[in-house]
C-alpha positions in Angstrom: 148.3 101.1 110.8 144.9 102.7 110.5 143.8 104.8 107.6 144.0 107.9 109.8 147.4 107.2 110.9 148.6 106.7 107.4 146.9 109.9 106.2 148.5 111.9 109.0 152.0 110.6 108.1 151.4 111.4 104.4 150.8 108.0 103.2 148.4 107.7 100.4 146.0 104.8 100.1 146.1 103.2 96.7 143.6 100.6 95.5 144.9 97.2 94.8 145.3 96.4 91.1 142.4 94.5 89.5 143.0 90.9 88.8 142.4 89.7 85.3 140.0 86.9 84.7 141.6 83.8 83.7 140.4 82.1 80.6 139.2 79.1 82.5 136.7 81.0 84.7 133.0 81.2 84.4 131.8 83.3 81.5 128.2 83.3 82.6 126.9 86.7 83.4 124.7 85.9 86.3 123.1 89.3 86.6 122.0 89.2 83.0 120.7 85.7 83.3 118.8 86.6 86.4 117.1 89.5 84.6 116.2 87.3 81.6 114.7 84.6 83.9 112.8 87.3 85.8 111.3 88.6 82.6 110.4 85.1 81.5 108.7 84.3 84.8 106.8 87.6 84.5 105.5 86.7 81.0 104.6 83.2 82.2 102.5 84.6 85.0 100.9 87.1 82.6 100.1 84.3 80.2 98.3 82.4 83.1 96.1 85.5 83.6 95.1 85.9 79.9 92.7 83.0 79.6 90.6 83.9 82.8 90.4 87.5 81.6 89.2 86.4 78.2 86.6 84.1 79.8 85.5 86.9 82.0 85.0 89.3 79.1 83.0 86.6 77.2 80.8 85.9 80.2 80.2 89.7 80.5 79.1 89.9 76.9 76.9 86.9 77.2 75.2 88.3 80.3 74.4 91.5 78.3 72.9 89.4 75.5 70.9 87.4 78.0 69.6 90.5 79.7 68.3 91.7 76.3 66.7 88.3 75.7 65.1 88.5 79.1 63.5 91.9 78.3 62.1 90.5 75.1 60.7 87.4 76.9 59.1 89.5 79.6 57.3 91.6 77.0 56.1 88.5 75.2 55.0 87.0 78.5 52.9 90.2 79.2 51.3 89.9 75.8 50.5 86.2 76.3 49.0 86.9 79.7 46.7 89.6 78.2 45.6 87.1 75.5 45.0 84.4 78.2 43.0 86.8 80.2 40.8 87.5 77.2 40.1 83.8 76.8 38.6 83.4 80.2 35.2 84.9 79.3 32.1 82.8 78.6 32.0 83.7 75.0 35.7 83.2 74.3 35.3 79.9 72.4 32.6 81.4 70.2 34.7 84.4 69.3 37.7 82.2 68.5 35.6 80.0 66.3 34.0 83.0 64.4 37.6 84.3 63.7 38.3 81.0 62.1 35.1 81.4 59.9 32.9 78.9 61.7 29.1 79.5 62.1 26.7 78.1 64.7 23.9 75.7 63.9 21.1 77.3 62.1 23.1 80.3 61.0 24.1 81.0 57.4 27.4 82.5 56.4 27.6 85.3 53.9 30.7 86.6 52.1 30.5 90.3 51.1 33.0 91.4 48.5 34.1 94.8 47.6 34.0 96.3 51.1 37.8 96.6 51.4 38.8 99.2 48.9 
């Protein structure tokens, strides 16, 4: 008999009584185990991404430090190029020697004291 026919005759459908678990059955709660395993896999994948992210951040910080170093080296390079351009003149050697306190042949050196302060 179909459910409609039973309802038309006044029969009432009643659910079957639940069966009790026997003590020898499986006590593993598969849904809970599945959730726990899913969380463990999630943390494992997350742990695999931690090291590359840390390496990326370190490389980013190093690149900023290297950029600062590059700016300093460029300014030093410009200063050295100016000094090198000044050394190209015909009297460059003589000026450098005089700064060191050397005198040419036939010249006499004099030290004048008390001019500073």
